[in-house]
N, C-alpha and C positions, 0 to 999 in steps of 0.2 A: 503494500498500500505505499502509496506517494505519501511524502510529509503533508502535503496540504490535505491529503484524505485522511491521513491520521488526526489532524487538528479538528477537521468539521466531526470526524466521529466519536474524537474524545471532548465534545462540548467545548471547541475552541481552547485547548488546554495552551496554556502560555505562561512561562515564569519568566521573572524581573530577577533581577539582582539586588542582595541587600545583605548576605550571609546574617539574616535575622539581625540587621542594623540595630544596636544598641540606642539607647538614648543619645540625645544630640551632643556632640563634645562642646567641651568650656570654649568662650571665644578665644580664638587664639591672637598672641601678640602679634606686632605690627612685623611684617616681614619684608625684607628687601626682596623683596621677593623670596606480577599480575597477570594473573593467568586469565586465560578467556572465562567469560561467565555466559548464562543466560540471560541475566538481567539487562533490559532494552536500554539504550540510551539513544532516545529519538531527539532529534533537532526539529522543532515545530515553529514554524512563523503564524503570527497573528498580529492583531491590533489591540490596543485597551487604552481605557482613558481614566483608571481610576476606579476605586469601589464606589460607584455612583458619580454624577456629573452634578458638581454644586453649580450654586449660579454666579458665572463669572462673568465680568466685563473687563478684567484685565487680559486682554488677548492680543493678538498681532506677534509682535516680537517677543512680549513678556510668555507666548507659549511655543514651546517646542518640541519637535517628535525626536525622541532619543531610541535606540536600541538597546535591550537589556537581555543578558542571560540568565535565567533562575536555574537554579541546581536542586533535584531531589535527590538526597542521597540513600544509598542502601542501608537498611539496618545496621548500625555499627560502625559506620565509616564516619570517619574524622573530619567536621567540617572544616577546620584550620587547614589540614593537609590539602582539600580539595581547592578550597580559598587560595592558598599558595600557588597551588598549581595552575590556576586561571591566571593569576598575577604575574608570576614568572613569565607563563608562556605569551601573556598579553606585552608586558615590557620586552621580550626578546624579540617581538613582531612590530614594535613601537605603539602599541597602543596601551594607552593608561586608564584602568578601570577604575570606576569610583563607586561608593554607595549609593544606595536608593532604596527607598521605602517599596514594599510589596504592595502597598497601596495604589501604585500607578497601574497595577493591574485591574481589567473588567472584574464586576461581580461575578459574571459565571466562571473566571477562571479561580478567584479567590472561592467561590463556593465549592469548586472542586478538589483544591489543595491551596495549601499555604507554600510559599518555597522556603526551603530553608537557607538557601544561599542566594542571593540577588544581586548582582552587579551592573553598572552601565556603562556602555562601550562611550569615547568621545561623540561629541557632535559631528555630524556629517558619516557617521559609521554606518555601515548598512547590514541589513540581516545577513548576508553573504560572509561577513568580514566576522560576524558572531557565530555563526556557523563552522567557519575555519578554524576558530580560535578554539572554540569546544573541541573539534575535532583532534586538534594537536594537542590539547592539554589532557582529554581521556581517552583519547584514540576511537576508533570506529566504533560505530553502532552497537551496543552488546558487548563489548569487549572489556569495559571496565567493572570488575565485581563492585567495586564502591557506590556506582553510580546507577540510579533507576532511573531518571528521566532527565535531559538536559531539554529546556525550551527557548528559545528566541522569539522575543516581541518586539514591535514597535508601539510605543506608548506616546501618550502626551503629557508633559509637564510643564511647570511655571519654572521659568526661569528669570527670577527677580531680584532687582538691587535696591534697598532702602538704604538711604543715605540722611543723615541728621548732622548739622553742625554744632560744635560744642567747644566750650573752653578747654575742655579735659576731657577727651573723647574716650580715653583709657579707662578713666572713673567710671564713664557713662557705660563702656561696655562691662566693667565689672559689677555695676548694679544692676543691668540687663540680666547678667547672668546670676547672681544671687536672688533676683526676682522670680528668674524662670519661665516667665511668660513667652520669649522665643522659644525655648525649649517645649513648652507645652504645645503651641501654636504651629512650628515649624518643624519639629524633631530635628534632623540635622541641619547645621547653617553653619556659615563662615563668617569671620569678622576682619576686617581691614582698617587700619588706622593711617589716615594720610591728611598730616597737617593738623586743622582743627576741624575735622569731621571723621564721622564713624560711620563705616559701609556696611552692612550686612547682606552677605550674597546667599542666595536660597535655588536649588534646585530639587524638585521633588512634586510629589502628588499636585494636582490642581485646588487653589486655595479659594474657597468663597470669599466674595466681597467684603463680608462681614469679618473674616477671619483678618484678610489683608488688613483691614482699619485696625483690629485689634493688635497687630503687629506695630503699626503707626502710632496708635496711642501709647503702646508700652515704651516703645524709643522716646516719644515724645515726652511721655513722663520723668523717664531717666535722665533726660538730656534739660527738662524745664523749659520746654517751650511748649507750641500747638502742635497738634497732629499735622496739620497742614504744613509744618517746616520740614515734616519728615518726606523726602522726594522718593518718588516710586517710579523706576524705569526698568527696562532689560537689562540683563547682566552684559549682554552683547546686542551691538546695534548692526552688525552684520548679519547675514545668512537668511531663510525662510522664516518666518512667525507662521502662525495659525489663525485662521478665523474660524471661531467655535462655533459661528452662525452655519456656517458649512459643514461640520462635521455631524456624521451620522450619530444618533444615541449610542450610548454603552450597549454590549450585548449582555441581557439579562440571564440567570439561571434560566434555562427552556423548562415550561411545566413538563411532567410526566405525561407519557401517552396512556391512553384508555387502557392498552393491553399491559404495559407497565404496572399501573393501579390494579389490576386484575389480578397480575402476578403477584403483586406484594401481599393483597390480601390472601391470595390462597396459601400462599407460605406462611404467613401469620396464622391462619386457621390451621394448617398442618401441625404447626409448631405448638400450638395450644392444645392441639388434641393430642400430641404426643408426650406434653410433659405436664398436664393437669394428672395430680394426681390425689383429687379430692375425695375420690371413692375409695381411696385405701385408708 
């Protein structure tokens, strides 16, 4: 069966990468800047937009398409080893992988499984780049006993930059970290101190307009200014953005067919009849 066929048959199975991303890192200081196995390793390609699409008016260059790799390991496999394998292979091929939340995946995919390891490729990468990377890291499909499934997906992400002027940007960054509002709202984010300004960079699941405003309010409060003084812009002004009004709705978990429901009811009845010991 072709990869596209397997994708449809599996209900649009797709993984993205995040090595089960832990909580967001604390704001960073300014910087100068194996034997064969029957376990299948299938590379499937799909599209998704997050766990349900929020109300988003900040699109265009602030929304981008990114390719992700998601890995479902075999029981007992070491996630750290699988992650290192991907990162080392990526670095050797000039591809820098980065963490991203599994929530960039469609509801239909998240309903089916939650990826144990999900990483994003750099902008402009293609699904073919991701498939080749996974193949080099884990070998041909079905050959790696530590991997059950590998999925490649094209997802939509918010790619945002929040900037606020402050007399002491480092102090503002510390205050924001202590309050934890950006950790709660964004998960993973980065901070940059440039002169008398603090910049927060975010690439991840689409944020609702309300959540974007909560981030601006939190930064403004820490800097002692109004939320209107926190500038919002795309992290990059080059490349191709996304008009969400033209995007199809995210795929939802398909409803079970009548045949499936009937089979489930029959199995349940059989199970009950075989285990009921009320007459004993």
